[in-house]
C-alpha positions as CSV (number, residue, x, y, z in Angstrom):
1,M,-20.5,-17.7,-1.5
2,P,-22.0,-14.0,-1.7
3,T,-20.5,-12.2,-5.1
4,A,-20.4,-8.7,-6.2
5,P,-19.6,-6.4,-9.0
6,V,-16.5,-6.4,-10.4
7,I,-15.1,-2.9,-10.5
8,L,-13.9,-1.2,-13.8
9,S,-12.4,1.0,-14.8
10,G,-14.6,2.0,-18.1
11,T,-17.7,3.8,-16.3
12,P,-17.3,7.7,-17.3
13,G,-17.6,9.8,-13.8
14,S,-16.8,6.6,-11.4
15,F,-13.3,6.8,-8.9
16,A,-11.9,4.1,-11.3
17,W,-12.3,6.2,-14.2
18,G,-11.4,8.8,-12.4
19,V,-7.8,7.4,-12.1
20,F,-7.1,6.4,-15.6
21,Y,-8.7,9.7,-17.1
22,E,-7.5,12.2,-14.4
23,R,-4.5,10.8,-12.0
24,H,-2.5,9.5,-14.4
25,P,-2.3,11.8,-17.5
26,K,-1.0,14.0,-14.3
27,L,1.5,10.9,-12.8
28,I,3.1,11.0,-16.7
29,Q,3.8,14.2,-16.9
30,Q,5.6,14.4,-13.3
31,V,7.6,11.6,-14.3
32,L,8.6,12.9,-17.8
33,D,9.3,16.0,-15.9
34,A,11.2,14.5,-13.0
35,L,13.8,12.4,-14.3
36,P,15.5,13.0,-18.0
37,Y,14.4,10.5,-20.3
38,G,15.6,10.2,-23.6
39,P,13.0,10.0,-26.8
40,T,12.9,6.6,-26.8
41,E,11.8,6.3,-23.3
42,R,9.6,9.9,-23.3
43,A,7.5,8.3,-26.6
44,A,6.8,4.9,-25.0
45,I,5.6,6.5,-21.6
46,E,3.5,8.7,-23.8
47,D,2.3,6.1,-25.9
48,L,1.1,4.2,-22.7
49,L,-1.1,7.0,-21.8
50,S,-2.5,7.2,-25.0
51,E,-3.3,3.5,-24.8
52,S,-4.6,3.0,-21.7
53,T,-7.2,6.3,-22.3
54,S,-8.2,5.2,-25.9
55,G,-6.7,2.6,-26.9
56,V,-6.5,-1.6,-26.3
57,L,-4.8,-3.6,-23.9
58,E,-1.3,-4.9,-25.8
59,P,0.7,-7.2,-24.2
60,L,4.5,-6.8,-23.0
61,S,6.4,-7.3,-25.5
62,E,8.2,-10.8,-26.3
63,S,11.2,-9.7,-24.7
64,A,10.1,-8.7,-21.7
65,H,11.3,-11.2,-19.0
66,D,7.4,-11.6,-17.5
67,H,5.7,-12.0,-20.7
68,E,4.4,-15.2,-20.6
69,Q,3.5,-15.0,-17.0
70,W,1.3,-11.6,-18.2
71,L,-0.4,-13.5,-21.1
72,E,-1.3,-16.0,-18.5
73,W,-2.7,-13.5,-16.2
74,G,-4.3,-11.4,-18.8
75,A,-5.9,-14.2,-20.8
76,G,-9.1,-13.1,-22.4
77,L,-8.4,-9.0,-21.9
78,F,-5.8,-8.2,-24.4
79,G,-7.2,-6.3,-27.4
80,R,-9.7,-5.5,-25.6
81,P,-10.1,-1.7,-24.6
82,W,-8.6,-0.9,-20.8
83,G,-11.7,0.2,-19.8
84,E,-13.1,-3.5,-19.7
85,A,-10.7,-5.0,-17.9
86,P,-11.2,-5.5,-14.0
87,F,-9.5,-2.2,-12.4
88,L,-7.2,-4.1,-10.2
89,W,-6.1,-6.0,-12.9
90,A,-5.8,-3.0,-15.5
91,E,-4.2,-0.1,-12.8
92,S,-1.5,-3.1,-11.8
93,Y,-1.0,-3.4,-15.6
94,F,-0.3,-0.1,-16.0
95,Y,2.6,0.3,-13.6
96,R,4.2,-2.5,-15.3
97,R,4.0,-1.2,-18.6
98,L,5.2,1.7,-17.3
99,L,8.4,0.1,-16.3
100,E,8.5,-1.0,-19.1
101,A,8.7,2.5,-21.4
102,T,11.2,3.5,-18.5
103,G,13.2,1.0,-19.2
104,Y,13.5,-0.1,-15.9
105,F,14.1,-4.2,-16.5
106,R,16.1,-3.6,-19.5
107,P,19.7,-3.5,-19.7
108,G,21.5,0.2,-20.5
109,T,21.2,3.3,-19.1
110,W,18.0,3.1,-16.8
111,Q,18.0,-0.2,-15.5
112,G,17.2,-0.2,-11.9
113,I,16.1,3.2,-11.9
114,D,13.0,4.1,-9.7
115,P,10.6,6.2,-12.0
116,F,9.2,7.4,-8.6
117,A,12.1,8.1,-6.7
118,P,12.4,11.8,-7.1
119,F,9.0,11.9,-5.4
120,K,10.0,9.6,-2.9
121,N,13.4,11.2,-1.8
122,A,11.6,14.6,-2.0
123,E,9.5,13.8,0.4
124,L,11.7,11.5,3.0
125,A,14.0,15.0,2.9
126,G,10.9,17.6,3.6
127,P,10.3,19.5,6.4
128,A,7.3,17.5,7.2
129,V,9.0,14.4,8.2
130,D,11.6,16.6,10.1
131,S,8.0,17.6,12.1
132,E,7.2,13.7,12.8
133,L,10.7,12.7,14.1
134,A,10.8,15.4,16.3
135,A,7.5,14.8,17.6
136,L,8.7,11.4,18.5
137,G,10.7,13.1,21.2
138,D,7.1,12.7,23.1
139,L,6.8,9.1,22.8
140,P,8.7,8.2,26.4
141,S,6.2,10.2,28.3
142,L,3.3,8.1,27.5
143,S,2.5,4.5,29.3
144,A,3.1,1.5,26.8
145,E,-0.4,0.8,26.2
146,K,-1.0,4.6,25.4
147,R,2.2,4.3,22.9
148,G,1.2,1.2,20.9
149,E,-2.2,3.2,20.4
150,V,-0.6,6.3,19.3
151,L,1.7,4.6,17.2
152,L,-0.8,2.4,15.4
153,S,-3.0,5.7,14.5
154,S,-0.2,7.0,13.2
155,A,0.6,4.0,11.2
156,L,-3.2,4.1,10.1
157,W,-3.2,7.7,9.0
158,G,0.2,7.7,7.3
159,N,-1.4,6.4,4.5
160,R,-2.7,9.7,3.5
161,A,0.3,10.6,2.7
162,D,0.3,8.0,-0.9
163,L,1.9,10.2,-3.4
164,S,-0.6,9.2,-5.8
165,F,-3.8,10.3,-3.8
166,Q,-2.2,13.9,-3.7
167,I,-1.5,14.2,-7.3
168,T,-5.2,14.4,-7.9
169,A,-6.4,15.4,-4.0
170,S,-7.9,18.9,-3.3
171,A,-7.9,21.3,-0.7
172,E,-11.2,19.7,0.4
173,D,-9.7,16.7,1.4
174,T,-8.3,18.1,4.4
175,Q,-11.5,18.2,6.4
176,P,-10.6,16.1,10.2
177,S,-10.7,12.5,10.0
178,A,-12.6,9.5,11.2
179,L,-11.9,5.9,12.6
180,I,-15.3,4.1,11.2
181,A,-14.5,0.5,12.0
182,D,-12.2,-0.2,15.2
183,D,-11.1,-3.5,16.0
184,S,-7.7,-2.5,17.7
185,P,-8.4,-4.1,21.1
186,L,-8.7,-7.6,19.6
187,L,-5.2,-6.7,17.5
188,W,-3.7,-5.5,20.8
189,S,-5.2,-8.8,22.9
190,T,-4.3,-11.6,20.1
191,L,-0.8,-10.2,20.4
192,A,-0.5,-9.9,24.2
193,A,-1.6,-13.7,24.4
194,A,0.7,-15.2,22.3
195,S,3.9,-16.6,23.5
196,N,6.6,-15.8,21.2
197,P,4.5,-13.3,19.0
198,K,5.7,-13.4,15.1
199,V,4.1,-10.2,13.1
200,C,4.0,-10.0,9.3
201,V,3.5,-6.5,8.2
202,I,2.5,-5.6,4.4
203,A,3.9,-2.4,3.7
204,D,2.1,-0.3,1.5
205,N,3.6,3.3,0.4
206,A,7.3,4.5,1.1
207,G,8.1,8.1,3.0
208,R,5.7,9.3,5.6
209,E,3.5,6.4,5.5
210,L,6.8,4.0,6.0
211,L,8.2,6.0,8.7
212,P,5.5,5.6,11.4
213,D,5.4,1.6,10.1
214,L,8.9,1.3,11.4
215,V,8.5,3.1,14.6
216,L,5.4,0.9,15.0
217,V,7.4,-2.1,14.1
218,D,10.0,-1.0,17.1
219,H,7.5,-0.6,19.5
220,L,6.3,-4.1,18.8
221,L,10.2,-5.1,18.9
222,T,10.5,-3.2,22.1
223,S,7.2,-3.9,24.1
224,A,7.5,-7.8,23.4
225,L,4.4,-7.5,21.9
226,A,6.4,-9.1,18.7
227,A,9.4,-11.6,19.2
228,E,9.7,-11.4,15.4
229,V,8.7,-9.1,12.8
230,V,8.8,-9.8,9.0
231,L,8.3,-6.6,6.7
232,Y,7.3,-7.2,3.3
233,V,7.9,-5.0,0.7
234,K,7.6,-4.5,-3.0
235,P,10.2,-6.6,-5.5
236,S,10.1,-3.9,-8.1
237,P,8.3,0.4,-7.8
238,Y,4.9,-0.3,-7.9
239,Y,2.4,2.0,-8.2
240,V,3.6,5.6,-7.4
241,S,5.2,5.4,-3.9
242,D,5.0,1.9,-2.7
243,A,7.7,0.7,-0.8
244,T,11.0,-0.9,-1.9
245,T,13.9,-2.6,0.1
246,A,15.8,0.6,-0.6
247,D,12.8,3.2,0.6
248,V,13.4,0.8,3.7
249,L,17.1,1.5,4.1
250,A,16.5,4.9,3.3
251,T,13.7,5.4,6.1
252,I,15.7,3.8,8.8
253,E,18.9,6.0,7.6
254,R,16.5,8.8,8.0
255,L,15.9,8.2,11.8
256,R,19.5,7.2,12.6
257,A,20.7,10.8,11.2
258,A,18.3,12.4,13.1
259,P,19.3,15.0,15.6
260,E,16.5,14.0,18.3
261,Q,17.6,11.7,20.2
262,E,14.5,9.5,20.1
263,A,13.9,9.4,16.2
264,E,17.7,8.5,16.3
265,Q,17.5,5.8,18.8
266,I,14.7,4.2,16.9
267,G,16.5,3.9,13.9
268,R,19.6,2.4,15.8
269,R,17.1,-0.1,17.2
270,L,15.7,-1.1,13.8
271,W,19.4,-1.2,12.4
272,Q,20.4,-3.5,15.2
273,A,17.2,-5.6,15.0
274,M,17.9,-6.3,11.0
275,N,21.2,-7.5,11.9
276,S,20.2,-9.6,14.5
277,G,17.4,-10.9,12.7
278,T,14.3,-9.9,14.9
279,L,13.2,-7.9,11.9
280,T,13.3,-8.9,8.5
281,V,12.5,-7.4,5.1
282,R,11.3,-9.9,2.4
283,T,9.8,-9.3,-0.8
284,H,7.9,-12.2,-3.3
285,Q,6.9,-11.3,-6.9
286,F,3.2,-11.8,-6.4
287,F,3.0,-8.1,-4.4
288,C,3.3,-6.7,-8.2
289,A,0.8,-9.5,-9.3
290,P,-2.7,-8.3,-10.4
291,L,-4.5,-10.4,-8.3
292,P,-6.0,-10.4,-5.0
293,F,-4.8,-12.1,-2.3
294,H,-6.9,-15.4,-2.2
295,D,-4.7,-16.3,-5.3
296,M,-1.5,-15.8,-3.3
297,P,1.2,-18.8,-4.4
298,A,1.7,-22.0,-2.1
299,D,5.5,-20.8,-0.9
300,L,4.0,-17.1,0.5
301,R,1.1,-18.8,1.8
302,A,2.9,-21.0,3.9
303,E,5.3,-18.1,5.0
304,L,2.9,-15.8,6.4
305,S,0.7,-19.0,7.4
306,G,3.4,-19.0,10.8
307,A,2.4,-15.6,11.8
308,T,0.6,-14.5,15.1
309,M,-0.7,-11.2,13.3
310,T,-0.3,-9.9,10.0
311,I,-0.8,-6.3,9.3
312,V,-1.9,-5.0,5.8
313,K,-1.0,-1.8,5.2
314,G,-3.2,0.7,2.7
315,D,-5.8,0.6,0.2
316,L,-4.1,-1.5,-2.5
317,N,-3.5,-4.3,-0.2
318,Y,-7.0,-3.9,1.1
319,R,-8.6,-4.3,-2.2
320,R,-6.6,-7.6,-2.7
321,L,-7.6,-8.8,0.8
322,V,-11.2,-8.4,0.2
323,G,-11.7,-8.2,-3.1
324,D,-11.9,-5.5,-5.3
325,Q,-15.3,-5.5,-6.2
326,L,-18.7,-3.7,-4.6
327,W,-19.3,-5.6,-1.9
328,D,-22.5,-4.3,0.6
329,A,-20.6,-2.4,2.8
330,T,-22.0,-4.4,5.7
331,T,-20.9,-7.4,4.3
332,P,-18.6,-9.2,7.1
333,F,-14.9,-8.5,7.2
334,A,-14.3,-12.1,8.3
335,E,-16.4,-13.6,5.8
336,R,-13.9,-11.6,3.1
337,A,-10.6,-11.8,4.5
338,G,-10.8,-15.6,6.2
339,H,-9.2,-17.0,3.2
340,F,-5.9,-15.1,4.4
341,P,-3.5,-17.9,5.7
342,S,-3.0,-16.1,9.5
343,P,-5.2,-13.8,11.6
344,V,-5.0,-10.6,9.9
345,T,-5.1,-6.7,11.1
346,A,-6.0,-4.0,8.2
347,L,-4.8,-0.6,8.2
348,R,-6.5,1.4,5.8
349,T,-7.2,5.0,4.7
350,L,-10.3,4.6,2.3
351,K,-9.3,5.8,-1.3
352,S,-11.4,3.6,-3.5
353,D,-14.9,2.2,-3.7
354,V,-14.6,-1.2,-1.6
355,I,-15.5,-1.1,1.8
356,V,-16.7,-4.1,3.6
357,G,-17.1,-5.1,7.8
358,L,-19.1,-1.6,8.7
359,N,-22.1,-1.5,11.2
360,A,-25.7,-0.4,9.2
361,P,-25.7,2.7,11.0
362,V,-22.6,3.7,10.2
363,V,-23.2,3.0,6.6
364,A,-26.4,5.5,6.5
365,G,-24.7,8.2,8.2
366,L,-22.0,8.2,5.8
367,D,-24.5,8.3,2.9
368,A,-26.3,10.8,4.6
369,T,-23.4,13.2,4.4
370,G,-23.9,13.1,0.4
371,E,-19.9,13.3,0.6
372,P,-17.9,10.7,-1.2
373,W,-16.7,8.9,1.6
374,R,-15.4,5.9,0.4
375,T,-12.7,7.5,-1.8
376,S,-11.8,11.2,-0.1
377,G,-8.8,10.0,2.6
378,K,-11.1,11.1,5.1
379,Y,-12.0,8.2,6.9
380,G,-9.7,5.1,8.0
381,L,-10.4,1.7,9.7
382,I,-8.9,-0.9,11.9
383,Q,-10.6,-4.2,11.0
384,V,-9.2,-7.6,12.6
385,H,-10.0,-11.1,11.7
386,A,-8.4,-13.0,14.5
387,Q,-8.7,-16.4,13.6
388,A,-6.8,-18.2,10.9
């Protein structure tokens, strides 16, 4: 089986290095500014930033509920510089440690308080969402086929609303977007050919990304392209804006409360779908693990194996799907996604170095631009592996 170098965060100037040395310091300051953490929490948060940029990996405290689990996941890594750990692992551990520093899991004042909630809430209540809700009024005028295409595109490009990406995005990142791989016809034909199709959606971010995801879910259910949808979210806050059950409920409520009739009706249908069980929200601790999907536990694999199609949203889930390694960009998507327990569709805006499944001429054209096309957020893809 072909292999490729594992991405590390210790190479100065690399994208992964920029996450730890440029993005995280800004994020830490935003977290400290967003909530009135006390001296204990503030000191622990600042210590984490110092450790992750100039220290060595320290294990979770023995009192942490998942102390032993992280010792197992990090065997051979603790005591070494953060930059020597695989980027996927180190980035995941950074967010687990941030929750530890804020007291999210500890009994006390800050238990259960999402450190990213102020960012999520502000985005969901913002004028950009008002505009997107108003735009839903155009959907009834479209054919079912066209509506599906528009909503799939919205779900894809909604990934640019990722708050962690916005932290370090510049004005130059607002260039027109481009789809560099599009297997969407295979997605639609797979669903259309199935009797009683079940669609699983592994969500990524809350707010302006989760909104079009849920509108797409509503379309799948109302058009009979899905008899049942299972939406998987994170069991606890993760990265900056990853969706939890609370975020799903807040987004549906935003739809239900919208003055626009179409948005309100979509919100009402989603609410009813949850009541009836045609839409189920689930989670699993594995979604906050520092591991690729190849290593998912048997119980989650069994759940997903019953899906007609699993839609995997966003950049992190793509990295976990194909492996967070420097693959040749022309490596077949099926070769890297074939391990997944169901047919799988990746909807992803490119915001990290990992990419597979592209045609050689496309890669050559992108490389010739001289731009950081793998990480700019300008390009997107829809890749499908239809045989599980």
